[in-house]
C-alpha positions, 0 to 999 in steps of 0.5 A, a space after each residue: 734360242 739357236 737356229 740350225 746355223 747356231 745364230 741368234 734369232 731376231 726375237 732373241 736379239 730383240 729381247 737382249 737389246 731391251 734388257 741391256 737398254 733397261 740395265 744401262 738406264 738403271 745404271 745411269 740413274 743410280 750414278 746420278 742419284 749416288 753422286 747427288 747423295 754422296 759427299 765429295 770425300 765419299 766419292 773419292 773413297 768409293 768410286 764404285 757401286 754395290 750390287 745391292 744398290 743397283 738392285 734397289 735402283 732397278 726396283 725403283 725404276 720398275 716401280 716408276 714405269 708401272 705407275 706410269 702405265 697405271 696412270 695411262 690406263 686410268 686416263 684411257 678408262 676415264 676417256 672411254 667412260 666419257 665416250 660411253 656416257 655421251 653415246 648413252 645420252 645420244 641413244 636416249 635422245 633418239 628413243 625419246 624422239 621415236 616415242 614422240 613420233 609414235 604418239 603422234 602417229 597413234 593420235 592421227 590414227 585415232 582421229 581418222 578412226 573417229 572421223 570415219 565413225 562420225 561419217 558412218 553415224 551420219 549416214 546411218 542417221 540419214 537412212 531410215 533405221 526403222 525399216 532396216 531392222 531385222 526382227 528378233 525372232 529371226 536370229 542370225 543362226 536361224 537364217 544361216 541354217 535355213 539358207 543352207 538347207 535350201 541350197 542358198 549361199 549363207 552370205 554374199 560378198 558385201 551383203 548386209 544383215 538386212 539384205 540377207 534377211 530379205 533374201 531369206 524371206 524371198 527364199 521362203 516365199 519360193 519354197 512355199 510356192 513350190 510346196 503348193 505344186 509338189 507335196 514331196 517334202 523330202 525333195 527340198 532337202 540337201 542330199 549327199 554327194 551330187 544328187 542335190 535337187 534345186 528347189 527353185 527350178 519348178 516343173 522344168 527341173 523335173 522334166 530335165 531330170 526325167 530326160 537325164 534318166 531316160 538318156 542314162 537308161 538308153 546308154 545302159 541298153 547300148 552297153 548291154 547290146 555291145 556286150 552281147 555283140 562282143 560275146 557273138 563277135 570274138 574278134 571285137 572282144 579280143 581287140 577291146 580287152 587288150 586295147 583297154 589294158 594298154 590304155 590303163 598301163 599308159 595312164 599308170 605310167 603317166 601318173 607317176 612322179 617325175 623323179 620315178 620317170 627319170 630313173 633307169 627302171 622308169 625308163 625301162 617301163 616306158 620302153 616296154 610299153 612302147 615295144 608292146 604297143 608296136 608288137 600288138 598292132 598286127 593282132 589288132 589289124 587281124 581282128 579288125 579285118 577278121 582274118 585271125 586264124 581259128 586255132 589262134 583265135 580260140 586260144 587268145 579268146 580263152 586267155 581273155 575269158 580267164 583274165 576277166 574271170 581272174 583265173 590267171 593260172 588257166 590263162 597261163 596254161 592256154 598261153 603255153 598251148 599257143 606259144 609252145 603247144 602240146 604236140 609230141 615231137 618225134 625224133 628222126 624221120 616221121 614217114 618211112 614206107 607205107 605205114 606211118 609212125 605212132 608219133 605222127 598221129 599226135 601232131 595236129 594243127 591245134 597242138 602246133 606251136 604258133 611261135 615257131 611259124 613266123 616272127 610276126 606271131 612271136 612278137 604279138 604273142 609276147 605283147 599278149 604275155 606282158 598284158 597278162 602280167 599287167 592285168 594280174 598286177 592290177 587285179 588285187 581282188 584275186 586270191 594268190 592261189 589263182 595267180 602265177 608267180 614270176 609271171 
C-alpha cells in the first residue's frame, strides 16, 4: 500500500515488522533445534537449513502460539464462570432476604387487621345489637327506591344502615302527614327537569309556588306591554333590535376558542364588530332623542320588520332604497326657462340616496348592513330562497 509520495504507510510498516520478527524467531528456533539434533560430523558437512525444514519449524511455532492463546482463553472463561457463580450466589441471598422481609410485613399486617377486628367486635358486643337490627321486610333496595322517590339522598356520608333505616321511617311519617293535608298523590313524585316539588314543605311550599306563578304572569304582562309600546314607538323598536344583534354578535365572538381568536380572520372579525359598534352610535342617539328623519325611519323600520319575519330579500331591497335610492338622475341642467323638465318630477325626497347626504349617515347605514348579514347567518330556520347570497 502506497500513498501519494510512494512511501509506505504506518500500518504497512507495522505489518512488515511483525512478519520479520516472526521469521527471525522461527530461524533462531530452527537453528537451536537443528544444532541439538545433528551430530558434529553432520554440522561440518551441512551448515545450512532447507526450506522444508524452515516451514516445519514455522508451523510448529505457530501451533505453540495458538495453544498458548487457547490456554489463556480457557483460564479467562474459568475466571468469568467463577465470577458469575459468585454474583448468582449474592443475588440469591438478596432474594431470600427480601422474601423474608415480605413475609414479616404480611404477618404484621395480618396481626393489625386481626386487632382491629377484635376491637370492632368488642364495641359491637358492648352496644345493644337487638335494637339496631333492620327488619328483613325492609330490604336495602326497597329503602333506596323509596328515598329516591321522595327526593331524599340515598346515603349520607358516614351513615350506617340502621341510621338510614331511621331516616327512611322519618320520611315515611312526614309523607303520611302531608297526605292528610293534601290528597294529590302525583305531587309527591319526582318530576322531570327542575319541576320537582319538595314534599316536606307543607302549606308554605304551595304559597311560595303560587307567588312565583303570579310573578311570572306579571312579567309576561310587562313583556306584552313592552311589545305593544314598541309597535307604537318605532324609535324604540329600531334601537332594541340592533342592540340585541350587537350583543349576540359579541357573545358569539367571546365564545370562540383561543386559537381561533389569534388567527388573522378572528382578529378581523373583532375589528369589524368594534367598527360596527362605533358607527351605529349616532343612530342610537337619534333614536333615543327621537330626532330621526321620517323617510329614514320608515326605511329602517321596514328593514327591522323584514329581518324579524325572515324576509331578507325584501330587507335588502329596502336597504338599497335607503342607500342608493330609486330616483332618476337626469344629466345636465334640470331647470331652464319657465317649464321644468320631465325628469325633475321623479326626483323626490323619498327616492333620494341618503348615503350621499353626510358621512355620519353613510357610517351607520354600513353598520346596519353588517347587522343584517349577521342576522341572516344566525337564522338557520329561514329558507335559502328568502336569503341574499354574498350579503
